[in-house]
C-alpha positions as semicolon CSV with decimal commas, in nm:
position;residue;x (nm);y (nm);z (nm)
1;X;-0,010;0,011;-0,013
2;X;0,291;0,235;0,105
3;X;0,471;0,184;-0,226
4;X;0,145;0,287;-0,434
5;X;0,074;0,597;-0,217
6;X;0,443;0,673;-0,344
7;X;0,366;0,599;-0,701
8;X;0,061;0,797;-0,725
9;X;0,227;1,083;-0,571
10;X;0,502;1,070;-0,804
11;X;0,232;1,081;-1,102
12;X;0,061;1,357;-0,940
13;X;0,399;1,550;-0,887
14;X;0,464;1,533;-1,266
15;X;0,125;1,695;-1,363
16;X;0,183;1,987;-1,146
17;X;0,207;2,313;-1,308
18;X;0,546;2,464;-1,182
19;X;0,414;2,776;-1,101
20;X;0,223;2,651;-0,834
21;X;0,431;2,648;-0,533
22;X;0,179;2,580;-0,276
23;X;0,049;2,279;-0,441
24;X;0,406;2,157;-0,508
25;X;0,487;2,204;-0,122
26;X;0,195;1,999;-0,002
27;X;0,323;1,703;-0,259
28;X;0,656;1,732;-0,152
29;X;0,511;1,729;0,240
30;X;0,303;1,411;0,143
31;X;0,636;1,249;0,051
32;X;0,843;1,337;0,314
33;X;0,576;1,244;0,608
34;X;0,556;0,888;0,407
35;X;0,949;0,894;0,544
36;X;0,881;0,971;0,887
37;X;0,833;1,368;0,882
38;X;0,675;1,517;1,223
39;X;0,471;1,841;1,296
40;X;0,585;2,016;1,583
41;X;0,339;2,210;1,834
42;X;0,351;2,535;1,630
43;X;0,261;2,342;1,256
44;X;0,613;2,341;1,142
45;X;0,711;2,032;0,986
46;X;1,070;1,829;1,006
47;X;1,217;1,555;0,851
48;X;1,247;1,235;1,056
49;X;1,632;1,284;1,183
50;X;1,524;1,660;1,243
51;X;1,760;1,791;1,009
52;X;1,556;1,974;0,757
53;X;1,296;2,187;0,822
54;X;1,036;2,117;0,542
55;X;0,726;2,315;0,531
56;X;0,541;2,536;0,808
57;X;0,155;2,583;0,856
58;X;0,078;2,913;0,706
59;X;-0,133;2,999;1,032
60;X;0,195;3,063;1,186
61;X;0,236;3,360;1,412
62;X;0,430;3,583;1,626
63;X;0,812;3,456;1,662
64;X;0,961;3,143;1,612
65;X;1,292;2,994;1,676
66;X;1,385;2,679;1,435
67;X;1,508;2,379;1,642
68;X;1,841;2,326;1,739
69;X;2,051;2,072;1,483
70;X;1,829;2,221;1,228
71;X;2,084;2,191;0,917
72;X;1,869;2,304;0,586
73;X;1,620;2,489;0,580
74;X;1,411;2,367;0,272
75;X;1,281;2,550;-0,044
76;X;0,991;2,767;0,041
77;X;0,979;2,674;0,373
78;X;0,783;2,961;0,528
79;X;0,680;3,119;0,219
80;X;0,317;3,270;0,237
81;X;0,341;3,261;0,630
82;X;0,198;3,645;0,654
83;X;0,171;3,619;1,036
84;X;0,510;3,559;1,174
85;X;0,701;3,834;1,282
86;X;1,034;3,669;1,391
87;X;1,236;3,358;1,279
88;X;1,568;3,256;1,464
89;X;1,764;3,010;1,290
90;X;2,022;2,801;1,536
91;X;2,397;2,818;1,435
92;X;2,356;2,450;1,316
93;X;2,194;2,558;0,967
94;X;2,443;2,538;0,682
95;X;2,153;2,610;0,408
96;X;1,883;2,827;0,342
97;X;1,667;2,706;0,043
98;X;1,509;2,918;-0,213
99;X;1,224;3,164;-0,178
100;X;1,243;3,010;0,227
101;X;1,098;3,322;0,342
102;X;0,897;3,482;0,051
103;X;0,576;3,664;0,107
104;X;0,593;3,670;0,475
105;X;0,426;3,983;0,505
106;X;0,470;4,045;0,860
107;X;0,832;3,918;0,912
108;X;1,092;4,211;1,067
109;X;1,323;4,014;1,131
110;X;1,541;3,698;1,019
111;X;1,917;3,578;1,115
112;X;2,186;3,403;0,884
113;X;2,362;3,235;1,106
114;X;2,771;3,232;1,056
115;X;2,735;2,862;0,998
116;X;2,552;2,905;0,654
117;X;2,770;2,809;0,375
118;X;2,470;2,806;0,120
119;X;2,171;3,054;0,047
120;X;1,930;2,936;-0,244
121;X;1,739;3,179;-0,506
122;X;1,657;3,480;-0,262
123;X;1,512;3,357;0,010
124;X;1,411;3,725;0,113
125;X;1,195;3,841;-0,142
126;X;1,001;4,144;-0,025
127;X;1,227;4,172;0,298
128;X;1,472;4,494;0,347
129;X;1,797;4,475;0,506
130;X;1,702;4,591;0,802
131;X;1,473;4,265;0,852
132;X;1,817;4,038;0,825
133;X;2,086;4,000;1,000
134;X;2,380;3,872;0,843
135;X;2,639;3,663;1,059
136;X;2,788;3,478;0,801
137;X;3,118;3,567;0,603
138;X;3,006;3,377;0,279
139;X;2,737;3,643;0,215
140;X;2,737;4,033;0,245
141;X;2,495;4,306;0,255
142;X;2,644;4,621;0,123
143;X;2,437;4,932;0,026
144;X;2,120;4,721;0,104
145;X;2,185;4,452;-0,161
146;X;2,285;4,121;-0,049
147;X;2,617;3,954;-0,242
148;X;2,829;3,692;-0,224
149;X;3,170;3,702;-0,073
150;X;3,323;3,788;-0,343
151;X;3,089;4,074;-0,414
152;X;3,077;3,957;-0,833
153;X;2,726;3,801;-0,823
154;X;2,417;3,986;-0,674
155;X;2,206;3,768;-0,432
156;X;1,941;3,992;-0,318
157;X;1,786;4,334;-0,362
158;X;1,694;4,431;0,005
159;X;1,577;4,777;-0,091
160;X;1,241;4,918;-0,250
161;X;1,500;5,187;-0,401
162;X;1,370;5,393;-0,717
163;X;1,696;5,372;-0,899
164;X;1,977;5,140;-0,840
165;X;2,344;5,155;-1,006
166;X;2,523;4,794;-0,970
167;X;2,883;4,853;-0,932
168;X;3,137;4,745;-1,164
169;X;3,269;4,414;-1,093
170;X;2,954;4,234;-1,066
171;X;2,888;3,923;-1,320
172;X;2,608;3,774;-1,219
173;X;2,248;3,900;-1,107
174;X;2,114;3,561;-0,953
175;X;1,742;3,421;-0,997
176;X;1,472;3,610;-0,807
177;X;1,749;3,882;-0,722
178;X;1,512;4,147;-0,788
179;X;1,197;3,987;-0,786
180;X;0,872;4,195;-0,730
181;X;1,051;4,536;-0,629
182;X;0,770;4,723;-0,768
183;X;0,917;5,044;-0,725
184;X;1,239;5,008;-0,898
185;X;1,228;5,237;-1,209
186;X;1,576;5,271;-1,296
187;X;1,871;4,997;-1,302
188;X;2,225;5,055;-1,449
189;X;2,369;4,752;-1,523
190;X;2,743;4,764;-1,533
191;X;2,957;4,673;-1,864
192;X;3,094;4,338;-1,758
193;X;2,800;4,161;-1,621
194;X;2,750;3,837;-1,824
195;X;2,482;3,639;-1,660
196;X;2,076;3,767;-1,565
197;X;1,881;3,493;-1,386
198;X;1,538;3,333;-1,407
199;X;1,319;3,596;-1,293
200;X;1,588;3,818;-1,177
201;X;1,355;4,113;-1,223
202;X;1,007;3,972;-1,287
203;X;0,721;4,190;-1,154
204;X;0,922;4,494;-1,143
205;X;0,613;4,700;-1,191
206;X;0,770;5,047;-1,228
207;X;1,091;4,949;-1,404
208;X;1,048;5,198;-1,741
209;X;1,358;5,082;-1,976
210;X;1,608;4,791;-1,996
211;X;1,984;4,818;-2,122
212;X;2,132;4,505;-2,149
213;X;2,557;4,555;-2,140
214;X;2,710;4,386;-2,470
215;X;2,910;4,179;-2,253
216;X;2,609;3,945;-2,105
217;X;2,595;3,633;-2,269
218;X;2,305;3,455;-2,061
219;X;1,965;3,591;-1,958
220;X;1,727;3,327;-1,804
221;X;1,357;3,213;-1,775
222;X;1,130;3,558;-1,730
223;X;1,413;3,739;-1,627
224;X;1,229;4,038;-1,707
225;X;0,873;3,891;-1,767
226;X;0,548;4,107;-1,620
227;X;0,722;4,440;-1,606
228;X;0,441;4,580;-1,705
229;X;0,601;4,955;-1,756
230;X;0,880;4,875;-1,971
231;X;0,849;5,031;-2,293
232;X;1,196;4,998;-2,481
233;X;1,463;4,754;-2,416
234;X;1,810;4,806;-2,568
235;X;2,072;4,530;-2,608
236;X;2,418;4,678;-2,695
237;X;2,499;4,330;-2,809
238;X;2,380;3,999;-2,958
239;X;2,301;3,775;-2,679
240;X;2,432;3,413;-2,687
241;X;2,140;3,220;-2,484
242;X;1,858;3,441;-2,463
243;X;1,499;3,291;-2,311
244;X;1,199;3,307;-2,518
245;X;1,012;3,372;-2,192
246;X;1,279;3,672;-2,112
247;X;1,035;3,961;-2,178
248;X;0,684;3,762;-2,139
249;X;0,407;3,956;-2,031
250;X;0,549;4,315;-2,087
251;X;0,236;4,486;-2,145
252;X;0,370;4,818;-2,246
253;X;0,693;4,704;-2,448
254;X;0,687;4,890;-2,820
255;X;1,071;4,841;-2,887
256;X;1,364;4,649;-2,909
257;X;1,640;4,821;-3,009
258;X;1,947;4,545;-3,116
259;X;2,283;4,581;-3,316
260;X;2,291;4,646;-3,690
261;X;2,263;4,298;-3,854
262;X;2,119;4,089;-3,542
263;X;1,747;4,194;-3,584
264;X;1,621;3,804;-3,732
265;X;1,811;3,632;-3,464
266;X;1,659;3,810;-3,166
267;X;1,304;3,789;-3,355
268;X;1,392;3,413;-3,351
269;X;1,493;3,413;-2,996
270;X;1,189;3,591;-2,842
271;X;0,959;3,418;-3,049
272;X;0,836;3,776;-3,198
273;X;0,652;3,741;-3,534
274;X;0,700;4,022;-3,810
275;X;0,309;4,132;-3,765
276;X;0,368;4,190;-3,377
277;X;0,319;4,517;-3,220
278;X;0,688;4,508;-3,124
279;X;0,917;4,676;-3,351
280;X;1,278;4,504;-3,306
281;X;1,475;4,780;-3,447
282;X;1,862;4,789;-3,601
283;X;2,062;5,088;-3,528
284;X;2,392;5,155;-3,677
285;X;2,651;5,155;-3,341
286;X;2,915;5,410;-3,472
287;X;3,068;5,469;-3,101
288;X;3,034;5,143;-2,850
289;X;2,864;5,293;-2,557
290;X;2,821;5,122;-2,221
291;X;2,478;5,083;-2,041
292;X;2,598;5,361;-1,810
293;X;2,641;5,577;-2,058
294;X;2,279;5,534;-2,217
295;X;2,094;5,554;-1,912
296;X;1,965;5,919;-1,844
297;X;2,137;6,058;-1,547
298;X;1,976;6,437;-1,514
299;X;1,856;6,302;-1,186
300;X;2,173;6,319;-1,030
301;X;2,226;6,676;-0,902
302;X;2,578;6,718;-0,914
303;X;2,620;6,600;-1,246
304;X;2,785;6,913;-1,422
305;X;2,593;7,093;-1,690
306;X;2,730;7,167;-2,029
307;X;2,865;7,530;-2,043
308;X;2,703;7,731;-2,334
309;X;2,926;7,843;-2,634
310;X;2,827;8,198;-2,606
311;X;2,968;8,170;-2,227
312;X;3,304;8,091;-2,435
313;X;3,309;8,333;-2,668
314;X;3,281;8,606;-2,445
315;X;3,562;8,464;-2,143
316;X;3,759;8,437;-2,502
317;X;3,720;8,788;-2,583
318;X;3,763;8,902;-2,232
319;X;4,117;8,726;-2,209
320;X;4,214;8,890;-2,541
321;X;4,111;9,224;-2,405
322;X;4,298;9,180;-2,100
323;X;4,605;9,088;-2,256
324;X;4,545;9,396;-2,522
325;X;4,562;9,610;-2,232
326;X;4,870;9,523;-2,075
327;X;5,041;9,519;-2,418
328;X;4,929;9,879;-2,428
329;X;4,973;9,980;-2,052
330;X;5,313;10,207;-2,120
331;X;5,177;10,416;-2,385
332;X;4,956;10,642;-2,172
333;X;4,604;10,591;-2,003
334;X;4,390;10,393;-2,219
335;X;3,989;10,376;-2,246
336;X;3,829;10,077;-2,011
337;X;3,663;9,864;-2,248
338;X;3,292;9,811;-2,147
339;X;3,098;9,522;-2,137
340;X;2,905;9,609;-2,420
341;X;3,227;9,633;-2,610
342;X;3,364;9,291;-2,473
343;X;3,026;9,176;-2,616
344;X;3,075;9,338;-2,956
345;X;3,420;9,182;-2,972
346;X;3,312;8,858;-2,890
347;X;3,058;8,875;-3,206
348;X;3,311;9,019;-3,420
349;X;3,546;8,667;-3,334
350;X;3,241;8,464;-3,384
351;X;3,206;8,602;-3,729
352;X;3,539;8,609;-3,837
353;X;3,576;8,225;-3,719
354;X;3,267;8,149;-3,922
355;X;3,390;8,314;-4,187
356;X;3,723;8,138;-4,197
357;X;3,577;7,793;-4,176
358;X;3,349;7,902;-4,493
């Protein structure tokens, strides 16, 4: 009878859509319960030997301390526990699974003990940096973003900032890293970035434009899916491995800018038909530009504005007048030039330069 149950559960698992996370959790729990998984008095399930925390009841409330001896927090273990406020992990935990604390809407604190060596795809979706206490040296939180120890991979965005600039040296954005950061409007991806993971920026509702650096070689499934405000995507080079679902359900998307000669390849990769409302436009790249250079930076108050040409002409005329004045200093008193004279001389100088060019 026990073997028959396993067969039935395996068949059911194969027919469950991957997106149906909650049903997957129930099936996984059903299988593990057959192996002796037990429920504690708070509705949290552990494996038979107590090394895995498998799943929590969605009605879990208040503070919860994971049992000593637990080594792994399984994928989606606390996902959807909307009423839990604090989760304390013992220093025996070595791994935290994918989206382990996703959609814990009331969670104000969770700790990452020094014993943790592996973190799955963004366990902290929706949490901010003040909610996550990191003690392990395998990961670091800097400027409200979690990186691996080498700081070349973004693991999790822990802020609701409207604009973010990723530092140079980052070569990968992990799966789900910026997932559901709905207030994010602009993201500057660094030159040198190589990989953008699955669902890395999915459901960023306010994101307006995407500029993919020329160094990117791989973009995963649903990387920018459901970014409903994105109108334009610019690829600075062709992408070797580009998932066809990378831009799925970007309802406002009307233009994809690509390098000359690459439009057919991008249409094929993204499954964009010739009669689609999305235009794939080739451009002539006379000068190679980085993603940072293409992003509008007028929101930075410390960026100096360009000087007006007329100001430069006037300054040149003033310097010339001062020089002439010094030369004539020994030949008696000379009338002092007025601003109008300087302006007139600047205009004359500009007219002379124009004549010379002609």
